[in-house]
N, C-alpha and C positions, 0 to 999 in steps of 0.2 A: 460912444455915445450911441450912434443908430442903433448897434447891434445890444446894448443896453435896453432901450424904449422897445426892441422888436420882444428882447425874452419878458420883459415887463407885459407888455399889451398877450403875447404868447400865455404868460401865467395866468394872468385874468379873466382871458377866454378859456382857459383849461378848469381855472376855479368856478366859473360859470357853470362849465359843460358838469360840474361835480355837484357844486351847492343847486342846481335848478332842477335835478334828475333826472335830467336825459340820460345820463349811464344807466340810472336803474332802470328807467322806460327802455331802455335798447337792451338792457337785461332779461326784461321781463320779455319783452317781443321773440328775443331768441328763446325762450323756455316753451313761445307760442310755436316758435316755426318748428323747433325739434318736436313737438306734439304732433305737428302737421305732418311734418316728414314719417315718423315711426307709424301713422294710421293712414297714408298715402290721404289726406283729407282735403277737400276741395269746399273752402271758406270765401266768402265774399270779401273782394277787395277791403273792401271798406272796416273790415272786422281788425286789420292789420293797423289802420290810424286811428280806430276807437282805442284798441288796448293800450296800445302807447301813450295816447294825449289823456286815457284816462289813469294809466299809471301815474304819469308826469303829475296833473293837478292833484289826483290824490294823493302822491307821497308830499306834496309841497304844501297843502292842506295840513297833513300829521307835522309836517316836522316846522310849519311856521306860525298853527294856530295859537300856539302860546311863547310869543318872544321871549318871554322872560324866564325861559327855560333852556334855553341855548346856551352851550357847553363854549361854543364858539361865537363871542362877541362880534369879531372882526364879520360875519357872516349880516350883520345890522347895516354894513352901509353898501352892501349891493342888495340888498333887500326887495327895493323900489322897483330895479327892473326884473327881479324874479317873480314880484307881485304880478307888474304889467304884462310879462310873457306866459306866465299860469295862465289870466285873463285872456290873452288870445289865444291858449291853447283849450280852453275852458268854452271858448264859442265856437272853435274847430270841433269842438269834439260833440256838441251839440248837432252840429250840422252831419256827422258822423252816424250818430244815432238815429236820425230820422230815416235811416238807407236800411236800416237794420230790423230781424223779423222782431216781431212779439216778443216773440218764444226766448231769443236771444238774449232783449232787454230784459226780462222780467229777471231771468237767471242770473248775467251780469249785475242787476240790480241788487241783487239782494247779498252776494260777493260787495258792492260796493257800501252798502248799508252797514256791514261788518266794520269796515275801513272807515266810515263815517260814526259809528259809534267807538271806534279804537281811540280818536282824539276830542269828542265831546262828551262832558260830561251826562250820566244820564240816571243814575244813579245813587243817591249822597253825595254828590257833588264827584263824582267817579267816572272815568272812562273806561272801555276794556284794556287800555295800555295800562292801568294804575289796579288792576283787578290782580293779587298776588297772583305769580307763577303762570298765568296763560298767556302773555303778551306774546312770547315767540310763535306758541299755537294758532294765533289767531291771524298772526302774517303767514306762516307757512300754510294755512288753511285755504286763506284768498288768495294768494301764489297760485296755487296746487288748481283751484277753482278756475280761477281766469285762463289757466295757460293747457288745462286740461279738460273741464267738463265744458266751458263756455262754446270753445271751437266743436266741438262733437255735436253741441246745439245748434250752433250755426251751420253745420255741414248736415244736419238732421242724422248724423251714425247714433245707433243704438250704443247704449251705454252697455261694452259686454264685461266680461270679468278680466278680460287682458287690460280690457283702460281704466279698471277700479285699480288694479294692481299699477299702472302708471300715475295714477293720482296719488295713492298711499305713498307711493316712491319719492314723488314732485316734494310730497308733503315732507319725508323726511332729507330728502336735500335739502328745502328751503330751513327747515329746522338748523341741519350740520353751516349752513350758510349764514345763518346770524348770528351761532354761537362767537365766531371772532368778535363780533361788533360786541356783543353781552361781555368777553373777558376783558375788552377796551374799555366800555364802560362802568365798570366794578367802582372805580374811585367815584365817581360821579351818581350812578343809579343810586334812587332810594331806597334804605334798605325794606322798605313795604313791597317794594314791586318783585321780592324773592325770585331773581334770575336766578338761571341754571349756576353758573359761577359762586353767586353768595349763598346758594345754599349747599353745594358739594365743594366749591373750591375750584382753583384753575385747573388744576392736574385731571382732578377729576371729569372735571369737564371736557378736556380734549379727549378721553379715555370713552366717556358717551358720545361723543361726534363721531369717533372710529366705528365705534358698534352701531352709532345709526347709519353711517356709509353703507360697512357689511351689511346690515340689513338689507338697504335698500338693493344691493347686487344680489342676496339671496331673492330677492322678490322675482327679480326676471326668468330667474330658471323655473318658476309655476307657471310663466304666462307658454298659452299654446300655441303662439305664433313669436318669433323674433328673429330680428335683423342682425345680422352678424357686424355691421358699418355701427347700427345703433348700440350693442354692446360692448364693441370696444370704445366707442367715444363715452358710453357712461364711467366705461373703467378709468378711461384715462381721467374723465372727469373729478373722478372720487379719490384717485390716487392723489393728482395736483390739490385738491382740496384738503385731503387727510392731511399732507405733508404743510401744507398754509396753516391750517391748525393747529399742529404739533407745536411750530415755532411764533404760534399768537400768543401775545404778551399784554398789560396794561398799558405799557408805556413803547405803542406802536409808532412809525413814520405815521406822517401826516395822512398817506393816499391809500396805505396797507390795507385798509378795510373798505373804503368808498371807491378804492378806484379797482384795485387786484382782485379779491374776494368777490366784490358785486359784480366785477366783469367777468369771472368765472364762466356762467351761463353761455358768453358770445364765446368763448374759447372753446367750449360744448360742441356747439353748434358748428362752426369750422371743423372741427375736427371729426365732429358727423359727417357733414358736405366733403370731407375728404376723403373717407373710406366709402364714400355712397358712391362717387365715381369713379372709383380702382373698379 
């Protein structure tokens, strides 16, 4: 009975970890760390907390703004705890914000506005998420902006050609990361969303994902300065994501996308750090 109780407690903790967006916030933080390592940036300590807290609160706002749209009704039982947790994170976010430069806040605010409009209707009762065919690109643009452009602004680093290539790489990477989620959600998504698998089918979606990852790798060869550790880690990440994309299906295990796929940037960071220290 004791072991059963412990397992039940650990399962509830893990479910809260996933449902409260802590996992996705750590993934975004990992992408930020990869940019910092790639370009040897010096960013304010507060930016780490700001990105983590901003990702967590914005994701929870997007996910739970319309409770009626939840696919998993069981989330409603722990929603109050998630709301309280998100509220505390929002307060901390404001404390971090006042310690950042105006330029950093303005750029971050622009990406934050895109996130807000992603969830809140603004044209004919539609938000950006409901505009046909663009959901995946909005998310990719925001993730790339926050993890590549924002640290450049915060560190007062000029935007070079290599940085722009990394920005476009990051967009492609996030697009590929989202595709398994879109495959999973085929039975649930409204046909009006016109997601990639809705328009071209699941098999073609997987091929598009592989092509996107290949293009991401090709971009690396156009950079003036390339780090061997970064190239190896990027290749490892693309191979693992490509394989997981191949085995993606509509009937996925509970945490296939929300834990394994979403956690791949964390794996990427660890691989990068490993080869960086060799």
